[in-house]
C-alpha positions in Angstrom: 135.2 125.6 36.8 138.4 124.7 38.5 139.1 121.7 40.2 139.7 123.8 43.4 136.3 125.3 42.5 134.7 121.7 42.6 136.5 121.0 45.8 135.3 124.2 47.7 131.7 123.1 46.5 132.0 119.4 47.8 133.5 120.8 51.1 130.5 123.0 51.6 128.2 119.6 51.0 129.9 117.9 54.0 129.5 121.0 56.0 125.8 120.8 55.0 125.5 117.3 56.0 127.2 118.0 59.2 124.4 120.8 60.0 121.7 118.5 58.8 122.3 115.8 62.0 121.8 118.6 64.4 118.9 120.4 62.2 116.5 118.8 59.7 115.0 122.2 58.5 117.3 123.0 56.4 118.6 123.0 52.4 115.7 121.8 51.3 116.2 118.6 52.7 113.0 116.2 52.3 112.9 114.8 55.3 113.3 111.2 57.0 109.9 109.9 56.8 109.9 110.5 53.0 113.5 108.8 52.8 112.4 105.9 55.0 108.6 105.7 53.0 111.2 105.2 49.9 113.0 102.4 51.5 112.1 101.4 55.1 116.1 99.9 55.3 116.8 103.6 55.6 116.3 104.7 59.3 116.7 107.9 60.5 119.5 106.4 62.4 121.3 105.3 59.7 121.0 108.1 57.3 122.4 110.4 59.8 125.3 107.7 60.1 126.1 108.4 56.3 126.0 111.6 56.6 128.4 111.7 59.6 130.8 109.9 57.4 130.4 112.2 54.2 130.4 115.3 56.4 133.9 113.7 57.7 135.4 112.9 54.3 134.0 116.3 52.6 136.3 118.5 53.8 138.7 120.8 51.5 141.7 119.3 53.3 140.6 115.7 52.9 139.6 116.3 48.9 142.9 118.0 48.6 145.0 115.6 49.9 143.2 112.9 47.9 143.3 114.8 44.4 146.7 115.8 44.5 147.9 112.3 43.4 146.1 112.5 40.0 146.2 114.1 37.2 143.2 116.6 36.3 144.7 118.2 33.0 142.7 116.3 30.6 139.2 117.8 29.3 136.6 115.3 29.7 133.8 117.4 29.3 133.0 115.8 25.5 132.7 112.5 27.2 130.0 111.2 29.0 130.0 108.9 31.6 127.0 106.6 33.2 126.4 105.7 36.4 124.5 103.1 37.8 123.7 103.2 41.2 123.0 100.7 43.9 120.4 101.0 46.7 121.3 98.7 49.4 122.8 101.5 52.1 122.1 105.2 52.0 124.4 107.1 49.5 125.7 104.0 48.4 126.2 105.6 45.3 127.5 108.9 46.3 131.2 108.0 46.1 131.1 107.3 42.0 129.1 110.7 41.5 132.0 112.6 43.3 134.5 110.9 41.2 133.0 112.0 38.3 132.1 115.6 39.3 136.0 116.1 40.3 136.9 114.9 37.0 134.7 117.1 35.2 133.5 114.5 32.9 129.6 115.0 31.6 127.6 112.0 33.7 124.3 110.6 33.7 123.3 109.2 36.6 120.7 106.3 36.9 119.7 106.4 40.7 118.3 103.1 42.3 114.5 103.1 42.9 115.8 102.1 46.3 117.6 105.6 47.0 116.3 108.2 44.6 115.0 110.9 47.0 118.4 111.0 49.1 120.8 110.9 45.6 118.4 113.4 44.0 118.5 115.8 46.7 122.3 116.0 47.0 122.9 116.0 43.8 120.7 118.8 43.5 122.3 120.6 46.0 125.9 120.4 44.3 124.4 121.5 41.0 122.9 124.7 42.8 126.4 126.0 43.8 127.9 124.8 40.5 128.2 127.8 38.1 128.7 126.2 34.9 125.9 125.0 33.2 123.8 121.9 34.7 123.8 119.6 31.0 127.3 118.1 32.2 125.3 116.3 35.0 121.8 114.7 34.4 119.7 111.9 35.8 118.3 109.5 33.9 114.5 108.7 34.5 115.1 105.5 32.1 117.7 103.2 31.1 121.2 104.6 30.3 122.6 104.7 26.7 125.3 106.5 24.4 127.7 107.3 27.1 131.8 106.5 26.3 132.2 104.6 29.8 130.2 103.2 32.9 130.0 102.3 36.1 127.8 100.2 37.5 126.8 98.1 40.8 124.0 95.9 41.5 123.3 92.2 42.1 125.0 89.0 40.4 122.3 88.7 38.0 121.9 92.4 37.2 126.1 92.2 36.8 125.6 89.6 34.0 123.4 91.9 32.1 125.8 95.1 32.3 128.5 92.9 31.0 126.5 92.0 27.9 124.9 95.4 27.5 128.2 97.3 27.7 130.6 94.9 26.7 131.9 97.7 23.7 132.8 100.3 26.2 135.1 100.9 29.2 133.5 100.1 32.5 133.9 99.1 36.0 131.2 96.7 36.5 130.4 95.5 40.6 128.0 92.4 42.0 127.7 91.2 45.3 130.5 91.4 48.0 130.5 90.7 51.9 133.0 91.0 54.3 134.3 89.1 57.0 135.8 89.2 60.3 139.0 87.7 61.9 138.9 86.8 66.1 141.9 85.8 67.8 139.5 85.3 71.0 141.7 87.8 72.7 139.7 91.1 71.5 138.9 93.8 74.3 135.8 95.1 74.9 136.1 98.2 73.0 137.4 95.8 69.8 134.2 93.7 70.0 132.2 96.9 70.5 133.5 98.2 67.1 133.1 94.9 65.4 129.2 94.9 66.4 129.4 98.4 64.0 131.1 96.2 61.2 128.2 93.6 61.4 124.9 95.6 62.4 125.2 99.0 61.0 122.5 99.5 58.1 121.3 96.2 58.9 124.3 94.1 57.6 123.1 95.1 53.9 126.3 96.6 53.0 129.1 95.0 50.7 131.5 95.8 53.7 129.1 94.6 56.2 130.7 91.4 58.1 128.5 88.6 57.4 131.2 85.7 58.2 133.6 85.8 61.2 136.0 83.3 61.8 136.8 82.1 65.6 139.3 80.3 66.9 138.6 76.5 68.4 136.9 76.5 71.8 135.7 80.0 71.5 133.6 81.5 74.2 131.0 83.5 72.3 129.5 85.6 75.7 132.0 88.8 75.7 130.7 88.7 71.6 127.1 88.7 72.8 127.3 91.3 75.5 128.9 93.5 72.6 125.8 92.9 70.3 123.5 94.5 73.1 124.7 97.9 71.3 122.5 96.6 68.5 119.6 95.2 70.5 116.9 98.1 69.5 117.1 96.9 65.6 114.4 93.9 66.9 112.5 96.5 67.1 112.5 97.1 63.1 109.6 95.8 61.6 111.5 94.5 58.7 114.7 93.3 60.4 112.6 91.2 62.8 110.4 89.7 60.4 113.9 88.4 58.9 114.9 87.0 62.1 112.2 85.5 63.1 111.8 83.7 59.6 115.4 82.8 59.7 115.2 80.9 63.2 112.3 79.2 62.3 113.7 77.9 58.9 116.9 76.7 60.5 115.0 75.2 63.7 112.8 73.2 61.2 115.8 72.2 59.3 117.2 70.5 62.4 120.3 73.3 62.0 122.1 74.0 65.1 121.6 78.1 65.8 123.0 80.7 68.5 120.4 83.2 69.4 121.4 86.3 71.2 118.3 88.0 70.5 119.1 90.3 67.8 120.7 87.9 65.5 121.2 84.0 64.9 124.7 82.8 64.4 125.2 79.5 62.1 128.0 77.3 61.6 128.8 77.9 57.9 131.6 79.0 55.9 129.5 81.1 53.3 130.3 84.5 52.9 127.2 85.8 52.3 124.4 85.7 54.9 120.6 86.4 55.0 119.7 89.7 56.8 119.7 88.8 60.6 122.2 86.2 60.4 126.0 85.7 61.0 127.6 82.9 59.8 130.9 81.6 61.7 133.6 79.0 61.1 136.4 77.8 63.7 139.7 77.8 62.7 142.9 75.8 64.1 145.8 77.8 62.0 145.4 81.4 60.8 147.0 80.1 57.5 144.2 78.3 56.9 142.0 81.5 56.9 144.0 83.1 54.3 144.0 80.2 52.6 140.2 80.5 52.1 140.5 84.4 51.8 142.7 84.1 48.6 140.3 81.4 47.2 137.0 83.5 47.4 138.7 86.9 47.0 136.6 88.3 44.5 133.7 87.8 46.5 135.2 89.7 49.5 135.0 93.6 49.8 137.1 93.4 53.0 138.4 91.9 56.2 137.6 93.2 59.7 140.5 92.3 62.3 142.7 93.5 64.8 146.2 92.7 63.2 146.8 94.2 60.1 149.1 92.5 57.9 147.3 92.5 54.3 146.1 95.1 52.1 142.2 94.3 52.5 142.2 94.4 56.2 140.6 96.9 58.3 140.8 97.8 61.9 137.6 96.6 63.6 134.8 99.0 63.2 135.8 100.7 59.9 134.7 98.5 57.6 131.6 101.0 57.1 134.1 104.0 57.0 136.1 104.1 53.9 138.4 107.0 53.3 138.1 108.4 49.7 140.9 106.4 48.2 139.6 103.0 49.7 137.5 102.0 46.2 135.2 99.3 46.1 136.5 96.1 44.8 139.7 97.8 45.1 139.4 99.5 41.5 140.8 103.1 41.5 137.7 104.8 40.2 139.1 108.3 39.8 141.9 107.0 37.6 139.6 105.1 35.5 137.5 108.0 34.9 140.5 110.5 34.4 142.2 108.2 32.1 139.0 107.7 29.6 
């Protein structure tokens, strides 16, 4: 199959995802209940949000504009790429698969046990449209071995295992990262509303989720807390509510001051990573000090949400969970990595 054939198949998938948002009884869709049973963090609201994003990305125009900057002349069918996927948010591993699929490389996929229903369903949808033999794409039940290259995403502990086990082959190995937000104190209601998406979407479980915000001294939290009301319904999710209650109790017992607008607690802390239900904040006096800290911790930061864009790792409020096709995790060009194997 040609690159154009693959682009057309992926654009059909984008159309199907868009249709599924309105009608769940299409395309052998397993249903939101089955998805949620496997991973209770995958609510219908957030699965649909992921569908909507990929429906936006997987159009013929966007896929063509993205791929025209790469050389697809190399035959990679004799090489095998392994992809070990994470499962923290719905379809988090799909972009890696899309890169592999477009390249034509033989691929073995190890889905996360937390996101196997969704990812298997969407890959099988692609295979049904694929005109070549399906052995080029396999889903592994056990561990992945005998591959020429690997893309593996996991936490810091699994990353150490990946580094050891796949040390002899080309690799992209990803570990824990989080995102931060920078506020000036002059944000509009719309900007603060968009920032809440960066914080609350997917319960804050994504590597692009904002878990630490920098705020100016004497910051007025009231407009921010009003914006948080957009996601007040999250407290009715049992796991999120349990985390929120636990974190509040632990910090109160430890005599750590907390701010509690109702659906998240805020703690003054400069750690980039925060527990579910917690948002860290840090005061600043000069913006230059923030960037010194960012540069010092750049390996732990996925992106920075802000209103004034001046750095390559910065994105506008509300966009951290909506990367474009050419915005790669950890700023490593996944498609280029595969095409140059």
